[in-house]
C-alpha positions in Angstrom: -22.6 9.4 -4.7 -21.4 6.1 -3.1 -23.9 3.3 -2.6 -22.1 1.8 0.4 -21.8 3.6 3.7 -19.7 1.9 6.3 -20.6 2.5 9.9 -18.0 1.5 12.5 -19.6 0.2 15.7 -18.9 -1.5 18.9 -15.1 -1.3 18.7 -14.5 -3.4 15.7 -17.8 -4.2 14.1 -18.6 -2.9 10.6 -22.3 -2.2 9.7 -23.0 -1.4 6.1 -25.8 0.8 4.8 -26.6 0.5 1.1 -28.3 3.2 -0.9 -30.6 2.2 -3.9 -33.3 3.9 -5.9 -32.2 7.5 -4.8 -33.1 7.5 -1.1 -34.0 4.0 0.0 -31.6 1.8 1.8 -30.9 -1.6 3.4 -28.5 -2.2 6.2 -26.4 -5.2 6.9 -25.8 -6.6 10.4 -26.9 -3.6 12.5 -25.4 -4.3 15.9 -26.0 -0.7 17.1 -29.3 1.0 16.2 -28.2 4.4 17.3 -25.3 4.4 14.8 -27.6 3.6 11.9 -30.2 6.1 12.8 -27.5 8.7 12.9 -26.1 7.6 9.4 -29.8 7.5 7.9 -30.2 11.1 9.0 -26.9 12.2 7.8 -27.4 10.9 4.4 -31.1 11.5 4.0 -32.1 7.9 3.6 -35.2 5.8 4.4 -34.4 2.4 5.8 -36.6 -0.3 4.1 -34.8 -3.6 4.9 -32.4 -5.2 7.4 -30.2 -8.0 6.3 -28.8 -10.4 9.0 -25.8 -12.6 8.3 -26.0 -14.7 11.5 -27.7 -14.5 15.0 -24.9 -13.1 17.2 -25.9 -10.0 19.1 -23.2 -7.8 17.9 -24.7 -8.2 14.4 -28.4 -8.2 15.3 -28.5 -6.0 18.6 -30.0 -3.0 16.8 -32.5 -4.9 14.5 -35.6 -4.8 16.8 -35.2 -1.1 17.7 -34.7 -0.1 14.0 -37.8 -2.0 13.0 -39.7 -0.3 15.7 -38.6 3.1 14.5 -38.7 2.7 10.8 -41.2 -0.3 10.1 -38.5 -1.9 7.9 -38.4 -5.7 7.3 -35.8 -7.9 8.9 -34.5 -10.6 6.7 -32.1 -13.6 7.8 -31.4 -17.2 7.9 -32.3 -18.1 11.6 -35.7 -17.1 12.8 -35.2 -19.2 16.0 -32.2 -17.4 17.2 -33.1 -14.0 15.8 -36.5 -13.0 17.1 -36.7 -9.8 15.1 -36.8 -11.6 11.8 -39.8 -11.2 9.6 -38.6 -13.1 6.5 -36.5 -16.3 6.5 -34.1 -16.7 3.6 -32.6 -19.9 2.1 -29.6 -20.8 0.0 -30.0 -19.5 -3.6 -32.9 -17.1 -3.0 -32.8 -14.0 -4.9 -34.0 -10.9 -3.0 -35.4 -7.9 -4.9 -35.0 -4.7 -3.0 -36.0 -1.9 -5.5 -33.9 -2.3 -8.5 -31.1 -4.2 -6.5 -30.9 -8.1 -6.8 -29.2 -9.9 -3.9 -28.2 -13.5 -3.9 -28.5 -15.4 -0.7 -25.5 -17.9 -0.2 -25.6 -20.3 2.7 -22.2 -20.4 4.4 -22.3 -22.6 7.4 -19.1 -22.5 9.6 -19.0 -19.8 12.0 -22.7 -20.8 12.9 -24.7 -23.4 11.3 -27.1 -20.9 9.8 -24.7 -18.1 8.6 -25.5 -16.6 5.2 -23.8 -14.2 2.9 -25.3 -11.7 0.6 -24.0 -11.1 -3.0 -25.0 -8.4 -5.4 -23.8 -9.3 -8.8 -22.2 -6.7 -11.3 -24.8 -4.5 -13.0 -25.2 -1.4 -14.9 -21.7 -1.4 -16.2 -20.2 -1.8 -12.7 -17.6 -4.6 -13.1 -17.4 -5.1 -9.3 -19.9 -7.3 -7.6 -20.5 -6.8 -3.7 -20.4 -9.4 -1.2 -21.3 -9.1 2.7 -19.6 -11.9 4.5 -20.5 -11.3 8.1 -18.2 -13.4 10.3 -17.6 -16.1 7.5 -14.8 -14.4 5.6 -12.7 -11.6 6.9 -10.1 -9.5 5.0 -7.1 -11.9 5.5 -8.9 -14.4 7.6 -12.1 -16.2 8.7 -14.5 -16.6 11.5 -14.0 -19.0 14.3 -15.5 -22.4 14.1 -18.2 -22.2 16.7 -20.9 -24.6 15.5 -19.3 -26.5 12.5 -16.2 -28.3 11.6 -13.1 -27.2 9.6 -14.3 -29.0 6.5 -17.7 -27.2 6.5 -16.2 -23.8 6.8 -13.6 -24.6 4.2 -16.4 -25.5 1.7 -18.2 -22.3 2.6 -15.1 -20.2 1.9 -14.3 -22.1 -1.3 -17.8 -21.2 -2.5 -17.2 -17.6 -1.8 -13.8 -17.7 -3.6 -15.5 -19.0 -6.7 -17.1 -15.6 -7.1 -15.5 -13.2 -9.6 -12.0 -11.8 -8.8 -13.3 -8.3 -8.8 -16.0 -9.0 -6.2 -15.8 -6.5 -3.2 -15.5 -8.2 0.1 -17.3 -6.3 2.9 -16.8 -8.3 6.2 -18.4 -7.9 9.8 -15.3 -6.8 11.7 -12.0 -4.9 11.1 -9.6 -7.7 12.1 -7.4 -7.0 9.1 -4.0 -5.9 10.7 -4.1 -8.9 13.1 -5.1 -11.3 10.3 -2.2 -10.3 8.2 0.3 -10.3 11.2 -0.9 -13.9 11.7 -0.6 -14.7 7.8 3.0 -13.2 7.9 3.9 -15.4 11.0 2.8 -18.5 9.0 4.6 -17.5 5.8 7.3 -14.8 6.6 8.9 -15.4 3.3 5.9 -15.0 1.3 6.4 -11.6 -0.7 2.6 -11.3 -1.5 1.8 -11.6 2.2 4.5 -9.3 3.4 3.5 -6.6 0.7 -0.1 -6.9 2.0 0.9 -6.5 5.6 2.9 -3.4 4.7 -0.1 -2.0 2.9 -2.4 -2.6 5.8 0.0 -1.0 8.3 0.3 2.1 6.1 -3.5 2.4 5.8 -3.7 2.3 9.5 -1.1 5.0 9.9 -2.9 7.3 7.4 -6.4 6.5 8.8 -7.6 4.8 5.8 -10.1 1.8 5.8 -8.8 -1.8 5.2 -12.2 -3.0 4.2 -13.2 -3.8 1.5 -10.8 -6.1 -0.2 -11.2 -8.0 -3.4 -11.8 -11.7 -4.0 -8.5 -11.7 -5.8 -6.7 -10.3 -2.9 -8.1 -12.8 -0.5 -7.4 -15.7 -2.9 -3.8 -14.5 -3.3 -3.0 -13.7 0.3 -5.6 -15.0 2.9 -4.1 -18.2 4.3 -7.5 -19.6 4.9 -8.3 -19.7 1.1 -4.8 -21.2 0.3 -4.9 -24.3 2.6 -4.6 -26.6 -0.5 -1.5 -24.8 -1.9 2.0 -26.5 -1.6 3.6 -23.4 -0.2 1.3 -23.1 2.7 1.3 -26.8 3.4 5.2 -26.7 3.5 5.1 -23.7 5.8 3.1 -25.7 8.4 5.1 -28.9 7.7 2.1 -30.6 6.5 3.0 -31.3 2.9 1.2 -34.6 2.6 -1.9 -33.6 4.6 -5.4 -33.1 3.2 -6.5 -29.4 2.7 -9.1 -29.8 5.4 -6.6 -30.7 7.9 -4.3 -27.9 7.0 -7.2 -25.5 7.3 -8.1 -27.0 10.8 -4.4 -26.5 12.0 -4.5 -22.8 10.7 -7.7 -22.2 12.5 -6.3 -23.8 15.6 -3.1 -21.6 15.4 -5.3 -18.4 14.8 -7.3 -19.2 17.8 -4.3 -18.7 20.1 -2.4 -16.2 18.2 
């Protein structure tokens, strides 16, 4: 019985329902309430909590309706811009949802108040779970809407410090475009080329490209490799600071 149920919504958004303690559940970034209600019924789950990574409507749009229907608690990092929030979280906080422990990681970059949620390995499961919202994508990262490149880079490096086996569940399926971009930056990088081939094959076969692992991201995601000589050379920025390389990568991705 899988703990994580991925719910596609709104074109390319990904909502996550997590089962714990038999039939209780929490949901991450419910942009569409009807899709969540359908999944709850299908899997026989009771919704106890909503976790919000940031305030954008495609991640929060279903929260108020779900709270009205289920009486669940809404948790997030920005009460001012997410009216449905009942409980404000801060960096380093540990949430106890039934027997599940969740660490709150402040990751400013996409927005000033973005947070990620990390469930460490437990009960013999070697892979932790990380919900990244629009901070870290499979093969990419979020746009810099409210912070500068250095701030986002520091948030990504913090996520990259988690164990290699950590499963990365992001807020959108941008994977194919992200690896097409990565390949355009480093066309001769065999790891990136192989990853793009794998993603294309997954698309052809109708298989999901999320989650990835933190090791895959550190190896092939250009935004986690802005300090490497290979990527600096590819951008003709061999002597540049990693923050400036990151900023140039993000600028190029914005117009890709």
